[in-house]
VEXDOPA-622077 format. One record per residue (C-alpha): residue in three letters; chain; x, y, z. Coordinates in pm, whole numbers. Example, Ala and Ser with C-alpha at 12.3 -4.5 7.8 and 13.67 -1.06 7.14 Angstrom:
BEGIN
<node "ala"; "A"; <1230; -450; 780>> <node "ser"; "A"; <1367; -106; 714>> 
***
This chain:
BEGIN
<node "met"; "A"; <8391; 8613; -3435>> <node "asn"; "A"; <8170; 8838; -3222>> <node "leu"; "A"; <7798; 8783; -3149>> <node "thr"; "A"; <7682; 9014; -3426>> <node "glu"; "A"; <7885; 8827; -3682>> <node "gln"; "A"; <7762; 8495; -3543>> <node "leu"; "A"; <7395; 8594; -3564>> <node "glu"; "A"; <7435; 8740; -3912>> <node "asn"; "A"; <7580; 8415; -4043>> <node "pro"; "A"; <7302; 8284; -4276>> <node "ala"; "A"; <7333; 7921; -4169>> <node "phe"; "A"; <7337; 8004; -3798>> <node "arg"; "A"; <7054; 8255; -3842>> <node "ala"; "A"; <6834; 8001; -4019>> <node "leu"; "A"; <6895; 7743; -3747>> <node "phe"; "A"; <6836; 8002; -3473>> <node "glu"; "A"; <6511; 8126; -3624>> <node "his"; "A"; <6353; 7796; -3723>> <node "thr"; "A"; <6445; 7551; -3449>> <node "arg"; "A"; <6149; 7426; -3248>> <node "glu"; "A"; <6336; 7472; -2922>> <node "ala"; "A"; <6316; 7805; -2743>> <node "val"; "A"; <6663; 7967; -2757>> <node "ile"; "A"; <6782; 8274; -2567>> <node "val"; "A"; <7128; 8432; -2575>> <node "ala"; "A"; <7233; 8640; -2271>> <node "arg"; "A"; <7547; 8805; -2139>> <node "ala"; "A"; <7730; 8607; -1875>> <node "gly"; "A"; <7789; 8900; -1645>> <node "ser"; "A"; <7462; 9091; -1640>> <node "leu"; "A"; <7244; 8798; -1752>> <node "lys"; "A"; <7061; 9041; -1980>> <node "ile"; "A"; <6900; 8893; -2287>> <node "leu"; "A"; <7062; 8980; -2618>> <node "glu"; "A"; <6847; 8771; -2852>> <node "ala"; "A"; <6547; 8534; -2836>> <node "asn"; "A"; <6430; 8321; -3125>> <node "pro"; "A"; <6062; 8299; -3235>> <node "ser"; "A"; <6004; 7975; -3041>> <node "ala"; "A"; <6120; 8144; -2720>> <node "arg"; "A"; <5904; 8450; -2783>> <node "lys"; "A"; <5601; 8227; -2848>> <node "leu"; "A"; <5664; 8018; -2537>> <node "leu"; "A"; <5709; 8323; -2312>> <node "glu"; "A"; <5450; 8544; -2491>> <node "tyr"; "A"; <5697; 8837; -2510>> <node "ser"; "A"; <5802; 9037; -2815>> <node "arg"; "A"; <6167; 9072; -2916>> <node "glu"; "A"; <6172; 9428; -2790>> <node "glu"; "A"; <6024; 9327; -2452>> <node "leu"; "A"; <6282; 9056; -2403>> <node "glu"; "A"; <6581; 9266; -2507>> <node "asp"; "A"; <6794; 9362; -2204>> <node "met"; "A"; <6554; 9170; -1970>> <node "pro"; "A"; <6746; 8969; -1706>> <node "val"; "A"; <6705; 8596; -1762>> <node "thr"; "A"; <6620; 8550; -1395>> <node "arg"; "A"; <6303; 8752; -1447>> <node "leu"; "A"; <6165; 8469; -1662>> <node "thr"; "A"; <6159; 8233; -1364>> <node "arg"; "A"; <5897; 8218; -1094>> <node "lys"; "A"; <5985; 8405; -779>> <node "gln"; "A"; <6052; 8093; -573>> <node "asn"; "A"; <6293; 7966; -840>> <node "lys"; "A"; <6511; 8279; -883>> <node "asp"; "A"; <6773; 8158; -638>> <node "arg"; "A"; <6787; 7819; -811>> <node "ile"; "A"; <6843; 7965; -1157>> <node "gln"; "A"; <7105; 8203; -1017>> <node "glu"; "A"; <7291; 7917; -849>> <node "phe"; "A"; <7260; 7711; -1166>> <node "ile"; "A"; <7413; 7988; -1381>> <node "ser"; "A"; <7689; 8053; -1129>> <node "ser"; "A"; <7781; 7684; -1118>> <node "val"; "A"; <7826; 7666; -1494>> <node "gly"; "A"; <8132; 7890; -1505>> <node "thr"; "A"; <8294; 7977; -1829>> <node "gly"; "A"; <8363; 7631; -1966>> <node "ser"; "A"; <8204; 7490; -2281>> <node "val"; "A"; <8024; 7197; -2113>> <node "gln"; "A"; <7644; 7193; -2145>> <node "his"; "A"; <7441; 7184; -1823>> <node "ser"; "A"; <7070; 7123; -1765>> <node "leu"; "A"; <6808; 7203; -1503>> <node "thr"; "A"; <6436; 7135; -1467>> <node "ile"; "A"; <6259; 7445; -1344>> <node "gln"; "A"; <5937; 7642; -1377>> <node "leu"; "A"; <5945; 7956; -1592>> <node "gln"; "A"; <5662; 8203; -1617>> <node "asn"; "A"; <5526; 8373; -1925>> <node "lys"; "A"; <5409; 8728; -1965>> <node "ser"; "A"; <5071; 8628; -1816>> <node "asp"; "A"; <5249; 8492; -1507>> <node "glu"; "A"; <5142; 8138; -1598>> <node "pro"; "A"; <5387; 7867; -1489>> <node "ile"; "A"; <5567; 7672; -1762>> <node "pro"; "A"; <5761; 7363; -1652>> <node "cys"; "A"; <6075; 7351; -1862>> <node "glu"; "A"; <6395; 7164; -1901>> <node "val"; "A"; <6666; 7431; -1931>> <node "asn"; "A"; <6996; 7358; -2101>> <node "leu"; "A"; <7280; 7611; -2063>> <node "gln"; "A"; <7600; 7624; -2261>> <node "pro"; "A"; <7866; 7895; -2225>> <node "leu"; "A"; <7982; 8053; -2553>> <node "pro"; "A"; <8330; 8206; -2515>> <node "leu"; "A"; <8366; 8481; -2777>> <node "lys"; "A"; <8617; 8761; -2831>> <node "gly"; "A"; <8626; 8973; -2523>> <node "glu"; "A"; <8334; 8812; -2335>> <node "thr"; "A"; <8138; 8496; -2259>> <node "leu"; "A"; <7778; 8459; -2366>> <node "leu"; "A"; <7524; 8213; -2230>> <node "leu"; "A"; <7313; 8005; -2469>> <node "phe"; "A"; <6987; 7896; -2305>> <node "thr"; "A"; <6756; 7637; -2465>> <node "phe"; "A"; <6417; 7580; -2309>> <node "gln"; "A"; <6196; 7274; -2369>> <node "asp"; "A"; <5836; 7282; -2248>> <node "ile"; "A"; <5787; 6957; -2057>> <node "ser"; "A"; <5423; 7015; -1960>> <node "glu"; "A"; <5300; 6723; -2172>> <node "arg"; "A"; <5577; 6499; -2045>> <node "leu"; "A"; <5491; 6580; -1683>> <node "arg"; "A"; <5123; 6523; -1746>> <node "ala"; "A"; <5205; 6188; -1906>> <node "met"; "A"; <5426; 6099; -1610>> <node "glu"; "A"; <5151; 6201; -1370>> <node "asp"; "A"; <4905; 5985; -1562>> <node "ile"; "A"; <5146; 5692; -1549>> <node "glu"; "A"; <5203; 5745; -1178>> <node "leu"; "A"; <4830; 5768; -1120>> <node "arg"; "A"; <4776; 5446; -1313>> <node "asn"; "A"; <5053; 5278; -1118>> <node "ile"; "A"; <4895; 5386; -790>> <node "ala"; "A"; <4553; 5271; -909>> <node "ile"; "A"; <4685; 4933; -1029>> <node "ala"; "A"; <4883; 4885; -711>> <node "asn"; "A"; <4581; 4951; -491>> <node "val"; "A"; <4291; 4782; -672>> <node "thr"; "A"; <4150; 4485; -484>> <node "ser"; "A"; <4177; 4264; -793>> <node "gly"; "A"; <4505; 4093; -861>> <node "val"; "A"; <4710; 4239; -1147>> <node "thr"; "A"; <5007; 4059; -1298>> <node "ile"; "A"; <5236; 4120; -1594>> <node "ala"; "A"; <5419; 3828; -1754>> <node "asp"; "A"; <5708; 3851; -2000>> <node "ala"; "A"; <5594; 3678; -2320>> <node "arg"; "A"; <5944; 3695; -2468>> <node "gln"; "A"; <6089; 3453; -2216>> <node "pro"; "A"; <6028; 3080; -2179>> <node "asp"; "A"; <5762; 2987; -1923>> <node "leu"; "A"; <5623; 3346; -1922>> <node "pro"; "A"; <5774; 3457; -1588>> <node "leu"; "A"; <5596; 3725; -1387>> <node "ile"; "A"; <5768; 4062; -1382>> <node "tyr"; "A"; <5506; 4248; -1177>> <node "val"; "A"; <5233; 4168; -924>> <node "asn"; "A"; <5024; 4427; -742>> <node "gln"; "A"; <4912; 4438; -380>> <node "gly"; "A"; <4575; 4287; -475>> <node "phe"; "A"; <4750; 3975; -606>> <node "gln"; "A"; <4954; 3953; -287>> <node "lys"; "A"; <4643; 3987; -72>> <node "ile"; "A"; <4446; 3726; -270>> <node "thr"; "A"; <4722; 3464; -289>> <node "gly"; "A"; <4928; 3532; 22>> <node "tyr"; "A"; <5248; 3539; -187>> <node "ser"; "A"; <5468; 3849; -169>> <node "ala"; "A"; <5600; 4017; -481>> <node "arg"; "A"; <5946; 3878; -406>> <node "glu"; "A"; <5802; 3523; -391>> <node "ala"; "A"; <5599; 3559; -711>> <node "val"; "A"; <5813; 3764; -951>> <node "gly"; "A"; <6028; 3547; -1175>> <node "arg"; "A"; <5796; 3245; -1151>> <node "ser"; "A"; <5534; 3114; -1391>> <node "cys"; "A"; <5174; 3154; -1275>> <node "arg"; "A"; <5148; 2775; -1277>> <node "phe"; "A"; <5268; 2767; -918>> <node "leu"; "A"; <4918; 2877; -813>> <node "gln"; "A"; <4771; 2555; -957>> <node "gly"; "A"; <4964; 2322; -727>> <node "glu"; "A"; <4901; 1964; -837>> <node "asp"; "A"; <4552; 2047; -962>> <node "arg"; "A"; <4642; 2043; -1333>> <node "asp"; "A"; <4337; 1861; -1471>> <node "gln"; "A"; <4105; 2159; -1521>> <node "pro"; "A"; <3898; 2250; -1830>> <node "gly"; "A"; <3996; 2617; -1792>> <node "leu"; "A"; <4366; 2533; -1828>> <node "ile"; "A"; <4311; 2395; -2178>> <node "glu"; "A"; <4157; 2725; -2291>> <node "leu"; "A"; <4426; 2927; -2110>> <node "arg"; "A"; <4712; 2736; -2274>> <node "arg"; "A"; <4555; 2781; -2616>> <node "ala"; "A"; <4519; 3158; -2564>> <node "leu"; "A"; <4880; 3194; -2443>> <node "arg"; "A"; <5008; 2986; -2731>> <node "glu"; "A"; <4817; 3194; -2988>> <node "gly"; "A"; <4866; 3530; -2814>> <node "gln"; "A"; <4491; 3579; -2774>> <node "pro"; "A"; <4283; 3726; -2489>> <node "cys"; "A"; <4072; 3490; -2279>> <node "ile"; "A"; <3865; 3464; -1961>> <node "val"; "A"; <3877; 3139; -1762>> <node "gln"; "A"; <3787; 3018; -1415>> <node "leu"; "A"; <4054; 2817; -1236>> <node "arg"; "A"; <4097; 2638; -907>> <node "asn"; "A"; <4404; 2803; -753>> <node "tyr"; "A"; <4572; 2763; -417>> <node "lys"; "A"; <4695; 3027; -176>> <node "lys"; "A"; <5029; 3015; 1>> <node "ser"; "A"; <4840; 2868; 299>> <node "gly"; "A"; <4718; 2582; 77>> <node "asp"; "A"; <4357; 2702; 84>> <node "leu"; "A"; <4159; 2666; -237>> <node "phe"; "A"; <4020; 2975; -407>> <node "tyr"; "A"; <3839; 3016; -738>> <node "asn"; "A"; <4020; 3255; -971>> <node "glu"; "A"; <3838; 3427; -1258>> <node "leu"; "A"; <4140; 3508; -1474>> <node "his"; "A"; <4129; 3770; -1751>> <node "ile"; "A"; <4430; 3753; -1986>> <node "ser"; "A"; <4517; 4027; -2239>> <node "pro"; "A"; <4818; 4022; -2476>> <node "val"; "A"; <5039; 4332; -2520>> <node "asn"; "A"; <5214; 4398; -2853>> <node "asn"; "A"; <5488; 4650; -2931>> <node "glu"; "A"; <5481; 4903; -3217>> <node "glu"; "A"; <5607; 4637; -3457>> <node "gly"; "A"; <5318; 4409; -3361>> <node "asp"; "A"; <5536; 4161; -3172>> <node "leu"; "A"; <5391; 4003; -2858>> <node "thr"; "A"; <5589; 4122; -2556>> <node "his"; "A"; <5375; 4075; -2245>> <node "phe"; "A"; <5056; 3933; -2101>> <node "val"; "A"; <4853; 4131; -1849>> <node "gly"; "A"; <4645; 3920; -1612>> <node "ile"; "A"; <4358; 4029; -1389>> <node "gln"; "A"; <4270; 3790; -1105>> <node "leu"; "A"; <3928; 3806; -941>> <node "asp"; "A"; <3866; 3594; -632>> <node "val"; "A"; <3518; 3455; -707>> <node "thr"; "A"; <3520; 3190; -433>> <node "glu"; "A"; <3215; 3331; -257>> <node "glu"; "A"; <3024; 3356; -585>> <node "val"; "A"; <3112; 2996; -673>> <node "lys"; "A"; <3007; 2873; -329>> <node "ala"; "A"; <2683; 3071; -350>> <node "arg"; "A"; <2614; 2925; -695>> <node "glu"; "A"; <2688; 2573; -570>> <node "thr"; "A"; <2457; 2630; -272>> <node "leu"; "A"; <2185; 2753; -506>> <node "glu"; "A"; <2235; 2453; -734>> <node "arg"; "A"; <2212; 2219; -436>> <node "ser"; "A"; <1895; 2395; -323>> <node "glu"; "A"; <1749; 2367; -672>> <node "lys"; "A"; <1845; 2001; -680>> <node "arg"; "A"; <1674; 1945; -345>> <node "val"; "A"; <1363; 2123; -470>> <node "arg"; "A"; <1362; 1917; -791>> <node "lys"; "A"; <1414; 1603; -587>> <node "ala"; "A"; <1130; 1701; -353>> <node "leu"; "A"; <902; 1765; -651>> <node "glu"; "A"; <1001; 1434; -806>> <node "arg"; "A"; <941; 1266; -472>> <node "glu"; "A"; <600; 1429; -446>> <node "arg"; "A"; <513; 1304; -794>> <node "glu"; "A"; <637; 958; -696>> <node "leu"; "A"; <427; 965; -380>> <node "asn"; "A"; <121; 1068; -577>> <node "asp"; "A"; <189; 784; -819>> <node "ile"; "A"; <244; 544; -529>> <node "lys"; "A"; <-80; 661; -370>> <node "thr"; "A"; <-275; 596; -691>> <node "arg"; "A"; <-117; 255; -745>> <node "phe"; "A"; <-152; 174; -376>> <node "ile"; "A"; <-526; 237; -378>> <node "ser"; "A"; <-565; 33; -696>> <node "met"; "A"; <-355; -252; -555>> <node "val"; "A"; <-529; -264; -219>> <node "ser"; "A"; <-876; -266; -373>> <node "his"; "A"; <-776; -548; -609>> <node "glu"; "A"; <-574; -764; -371>> <node "phe"; "A"; <-826; -746; -87>> <node "arg"; "A"; <-1114; -819; -321>> <node "thr"; "A"; <-982; -1165; -420>> <node "pro"; "A"; <-956; -1325; -72>> <node "met"; "A"; <-1274; -1149; 41>> <node "thr"; "A"; <-1458; -1301; -255>> <node "gly"; "A"; <-1335; -1645; -149>> <node "ile"; "A"; <-1440; -1584; 211>> <node "gln"; "A"; <-1783; -1464; 104>> <node "ala"; "A"; <-1835; -1763; -126>> <node "ser"; "A"; <-1729; -2022; 133>> <node "ser"; "A"; <-1924; -1858; 415>> <node "ala"; "A"; <-2237; -1835; 196>> <node "leu"; "A"; <-2216; -2206; 111>> <node "leu"; "A"; <-2167; -2299; 475>> <node "arg"; "A"; <-2459; -2081; 579>> <node "arg"; "A"; <-2700; -2224; 323>> <node "phe"; "A"; <-2587; -2585; 297>> <node "gly"; "A"; <-2380; -2637; 610>> <node "glu"; "A"; <-2598; -2914; 752>> <node "lys"; "A"; <-2611; -3095; 418>> <node "leu"; "A"; <-2239; -3074; 331>> <node "ala"; "A"; <-2011; -3367; 392>> <node "pro"; "A"; <-1754; -3312; 670>> <node "glu"; "A"; <-1461; -3303; 426>> <node "lys"; "A"; <-1633; -3031; 217>> <node "lys"; "A"; <-1706; -2829; 529>> <node "glu"; "A"; <-1341; -2859; 628>> <node "arg"; "A"; <-1229; -2752; 281>> <node "his"; "A"; <-1445; -2437; 295>> <node "leu"; "A"; <-1326; -2355; 647>> <node "thr"; "A"; <-965; -2404; 533>> <node "asn"; "A"; <-1028; -2170; 238>> <node "ile"; "A"; <-1163; -1907; 477>> <node "glu"; "A"; <-864; -1952; 708>> <node "ile"; "A"; <-613; -1927; 421>> <node "ser"; "A"; <-787; -1618; 281>> <node "leu"; "A"; <-784; -1452; 622>> <node "lys"; "A"; <-413; -1528; 665>> <node "arg"; "A"; <-339; -1382; 323>> <node "met"; "A"; <-542; -1072; 404>> <node "asn"; "A"; <-365; -1040; 736>> <node "arg"; "A"; <-27; -1078; 563>> <node "leu"; "A"; <-128; -825; 300>> <node "leu"; "A"; <-249; -580; 562>> <node "asp"; "A"; <76; -622; 755>> <node "asp"; "A"; <278; -548; 439>> <node "val"; "A"; <64; -246; 356>> <node "leu"; "A"; <109; -100; 705>> <node "phe"; "A"; <484; -166; 694>> <node "phe"; "A"; <517; 1; 353>> <node "ser"; "A"; <320; 304; 474>> <node "arg"; "A"; <536; 342; 785>> <node "ala"; "A"; <855; 289; 587>> <node "glu"; "A"; <757; 570; 352>> <node "ala"; "A"; <717; 792; 659>> <node "his"; "A"; <1045; 660; 810>> <node "lys"; "A"; <861; 540; 1119>> <node "ile"; "A"; <983; 180; 1148>> <node "pro"; "A"; <1149; 113; 1485>> <node "val"; "A"; <1410; -162; 1519>> <node "lys"; "A"; <1361; -378; 1829>> <node "arg"; "A"; <1639; -632; 1858>> <node "ser"; "A"; <1628; -940; 2073>> <node "asp"; "A"; <1801; -1278; 2086>> <node "ile"; "A"; <1641; -1497; 1821>> <node "arg"; "A"; <1714; -1865; 1771>> <node "leu"; "A"; <1701; -1885; 1395>> <node "asn"; "A"; <1646; -2261; 1365>> <node "ala"; "A"; <1332; -2240; 1577>> <node "tyr"; "A"; <1225; -1920; 1400>> <node "phe"; "A"; <1241; -2080; 1054>> <node "gln"; "A"; <1053; -2388; 1172>> <node "arg"; "A"; <765; -2166; 1287>> <node "leu"; "A"; <781; -1962; 966>> <node "ile"; "A"; <773; -2272; 746>> <node "glu"; "A"; <471; -2410; 934>> <node "asn"; "A"; <289; -2080; 888>> <node "leu"; "A"; <368; -2063; 516>> <node "gly"; "A"; <269; -2428; 479>> <node "ser"; "A"; <-82; -2344; 598>> <node "ile"; "A"; <-105; -2068; 334>> <node "tyr"; "A"; <49; -2279; 55>> <node "pro"; "A"; <-66; -2630; 156>> <node "asn"; "A"; <37; -2795; -171>> <node "arg"; "A"; <395; -2662; -171>> <node "lys"; "A"; <709; -2792; 1>> <node "ile"; "A"; <989; -2606; 180>> <node "arg"; "A"; <1317; -2775; 265>> <node "phe"; "A"; <1520; -2601; 533>> <node "glu"; "A"; <1886; -2678; 602>> <node "ser"; "A"; <2096; -2515; 871>> <node "thr"; "A"; <2450; -2539; 1002>> <node "leu"; "A"; <2349; -2333; 1305>> <node "glu"; "A"; <2313; -2496; 1641>> <node "asp"; "A"; <1964; -2510; 1786>> <node "asn"; "A"; <2060; -2291; 2081>> <node "glu"; "A"; <2246; -2038; 1863>> <node "ser"; "A"; <2082; -1698; 1858>> <node "phe"; "A"; <2139; -1360; 1693>> <node "leu"; "A"; <2044; -1005; 1787>> <node "leu"; "A"; <1769; -941; 1532>> <node "asp"; "A"; <1419; -800; 1504>> <node "glu"; "A"; <1162; -1079; 1460>> <node "his"; "A"; <903; -847; 1308>> <node "leu"; "A"; <1152; -738; 1039>> <node "leu"; "A"; <1257; -1100; 981>> <node "asp"; "A"; <892; -1183; 910>> <node "his"; "A"; <873; -914; 644>> <node "ile"; "A"; <1196; -1037; 485>> <node "phe"; "A"; <1135; -1410; 471>> <node "his"; "A"; <756; -1420; 443>> <node "asn"; "A"; <806; -1230; 119>> <node "leu"; "A"; <1117; -1408; -12>> <node "ile"; "A"; <996; -1761; 66>> <node "gly"; "A"; <635; -1672; -16>> <node "asn"; "A"; <741; -1547; -362>> <node "ala"; "A"; <947; -1862; -417>> <node "leu"; "A"; <642; -2076; -335>> <node "lys"; "A"; <404; -1863; -540>> <node "tyr"; "A"; <615; -1869; -857>> <node "ser"; "A"; <721; -2237; -840>> <node "glu"; "A"; <533; -2532; -981>> <node "val"; "A"; <361; -2776; -746>> <node "gly"; "A"; <603; -3056; -660>> <node "asn"; "A"; <917; -2843; -695>> <node "pro"; "A"; <1036; -2770; -340>> <node "val"; "A"; <1174; -2434; -229>> <node "arg"; "A"; <1508; -2465; -52>> <node "cys"; "A"; <1613; -2244; 236>> <node "ser"; "A"; <1945; -2260; 423>> <node "ala"; "A"; <2107; -2075; 714>> <node "ser"; "A"; <2475; -2064; 807>> <node "arg"; "A"; <2703; -1856; 1024>> <node "lys"; "A"; <2960; -1633; 854>> <node "pro"; "A"; <3232; -1407; 1000>> <node "glu"; "A"; <3012; -1108; 919>> <node "gly"; "A"; <2695; -1254; 1072>> <node "val"; "A"; <2433; -1497; 945>> <node "glu"; "A"; <2367; -1587; 581>> <node "ile"; "A"; <2025; -1709; 466>> <node "ile"; "A"; <1972; -1838; 111>> <node "val"; "A"; <1633; -1888; -53>> <node "arg"; "A"; <1641; -2087; -378>> <node "asp"; "A"; <1362; -2195; -614>> <node "thr"; "A"; <1328; -2352; -958>> <node "gly"; "A"; <1029; -2143; -1061>> <node "ile"; "A"; <957; -1907; -1348>> <node "gly"; "A"; <1263; -1688; -1282>> <node "ile"; "A"; <1295; -1315; -1349>> <node "pro"; "A"; <1342; -1177; -1703>> <node "glu"; "A"; <1668; -987; -1744>> <node "ala"; "A"; <1481; -670; -1845>> <node "asp"; "A"; <1296; -667; -1510>> <node "gln"; "A"; <1595; -734; -1285>> <node "lys"; "A"; <1708; -369; -1258>> <node "lys"; "A"; <1366; -268; -1125>> <node "leu"; "A"; <1314; -577; -913>> <node "phe"; "A"; <1314; -396; -576>> <node "glu"; "A"; <1103; -99; -687>> <node "ala"; "A"; <764; -63; -522>> <node "phe"; "A"; <472; -204; -725>> <node "his"; "A"; <699; -344; -994>> <node "arg"; "A"; <602; -689; -1118>> <node "ala"; "A"; <788; -887; -1381>> <node "asp"; "A"; <629; -940; -1721>> <node "asn"; "A"; <613; -1318; -1680>> <node "val"; "A"; <404; -1339; -1359>> <node "gly"; "A"; <85; -1403; -1555>> <node "asn"; "A"; <-235; -1405; -1349>> <node "arg"; "A"; <-63; -1488; -1021>> <node "gln"; "A"; <-178; -1259; -743>> <node "gly"; "A"; <66; -1006; -602>> <node "thr"; "A"; <108; -645; -494>> <node "gly"; "A"; <456; -572; -628>> <node "leu"; "A"; <551; -465; -274>> <node "gly"; "A"; <706; -784; -139>> <node "leu"; "A"; <1068; -744; -250>> <node "asn"; "A"; <1063; -369; -181>> <node "ile"; "A"; <947; -441; 175>> <node "ala"; "A"; <1208; -716; 215>> <node "leu"; "A"; <1484; -478; 101>> <node "arg"; "A"; <1371; -204; 342>> <node "ala"; "A"; <1363; -448; 634>> <node "ile"; "A"; <1710; -581; 545>> <node "glu"; "A"; <1850; -227; 531>> <node "leu"; "A"; <1697; -148; 871>> <node "leu"; "A"; <1899; -443; 1004>> <node "asp"; "A"; <2214; -310; 829>> <node "gly"; "A"; <2212; -616; 605>> <node "ser"; "A"; <2244; -677; 233>> <node "ile"; "A"; <2069; -882; -33>> <node "glu"; "A"; <2193; -1026; -361>> <node "phe"; "A"; <2018; -1237; -619>> <node "gln"; "A"; <2073; -1442; -931>> <node "ser"; "A"; <1791; -1537; -1163>> <node "lys"; "A"; <1729; -1679; -1506>> <node "gln"; "A"; <1392; -1690; -1673>> <node "asp"; "A"; <1227; -2035; -1666>> <node "glu"; "A"; <1507; -2174; -1445>> <node "gly"; "A"; <1448; -2011; -1107>> <node "ser"; "A"; <1595; -1758; -866>> <node "thr"; "A"; <1835; -1751; -571>> <node "phe"; "A"; <1831; -1477; -306>> <node "leu"; "A"; <2117; -1441; -58>> <node "val"; "A"; <2060; -1233; 257>> <node "leu"; "A"; <2344; -1138; 491>> <node "leu"; "A"; <2250; -998; 832>> <node "pro"; "A"; <2560; -871; 1015>> <node "glu"; "A"; <2452; -932; 1371>> <node "lys"; "A"; <2664; -1032; 1669>> <node "asn"; "A"; <2639; -1399; 1755>> <node "thr"; "A"; <2510; -1465; 2108>> <node "lys"; "A"; <2540; -1841; 2147>> <node "glu"; "A"; <2371; -1958; 2465>> <node "glu"; "A"; <2506; -2221; 2699>> <node "asn"; "A"; <2307; -2541; 2745>> <node "gln"; "A"; <2133; -2549; 3078>> 
***
């Protein structure tokens, strides 16, 4: 069958005319075009008459003529189909990237060449877009990962350079592993619960995780997860975007700490204002009571001094002396509290023989509370001394023993003991007084706090707060046990080095 017969065959003619591919038939020797179907004429913008007898090589761009000639020459006369990607040009000299397939057609007396051309412009543009996306993904500073959702443990199949820069792991070290390796042993994170749920349900999510670089350094990872489904709707992959938000987290934490400090400063200022108000009220009240006693006794002595019996004179003078001592003690506490609030209390340590110290203290307290008894027991030797601050000791034990005397009934002695411990010296003050209600015990050492059961007994509410501050300045500790209507026990431990002196 010759070419004319082939083209006039109805079935072949219908296929030739209506196929979407551009088809050209040319002679093998001269390469002149014998026939071009409508798709070829449309692609090349030539009419049938213009294409007839035109060499096929003329349809290629000038720089490609040698390539098409070599391609045709290499085909030979066999019946095997060959292909080539090359740029053609249309009648307007516009380039058309095409995939050219060539098949020799041996007929009676000659060999024809059957060319099919497929415009691959869209394919190339799509490939360029994909390549551009790949370049963009590879070079973004954020980490990009792709995990295979069809395999157990969701192994990574791709990580970009951003991921490698953030984590320190190379693509070879990361691909094939689950992203869990970035968590290390830090598995107890709220964000992981949300992440696991999203992966299990194939849902997108955004979480913040504590992750660890190859170096072991912590970084905060804001992870964006998106599922990828195929055309059938089946989940195939997860795409992850990692953002290193460590600096943002640190900045936020710094801001929160600053806000906390500001709030604390404001609260402290309010507390100081409250303390100032209560302080003024307390001082005016507590100083007024002994001053009233002093004024009354001094007025009686002034008016009736010569007429009063000696024992009455002595009683009034004693009242004045006791009131002055109480005022002096109160003034000393007030000054200490004020300096403690300003953190201006120096610690001046010296060797103090505690047995002698407590004897002096008990005598002093006995003159203030003449109707009360203090029993002191000590396992310390008389020449045994400790490196302590006597001024701070006064603030501790004047208040502890003074409170025990104040809140105990007449006739019930206050017991005080001292003993040496491996950590230092332990002093215990025990009374059988009114005790401290359980509801007040949590606030016992707060400034100006007084228990509900103190009644009309005088007091500033500063004593135990001052004692605690003085103990802390000496690096000591205080514990207590108390039961309402049964009494209280305070245990003070002062961890000072023992400096026992030799008898001389």
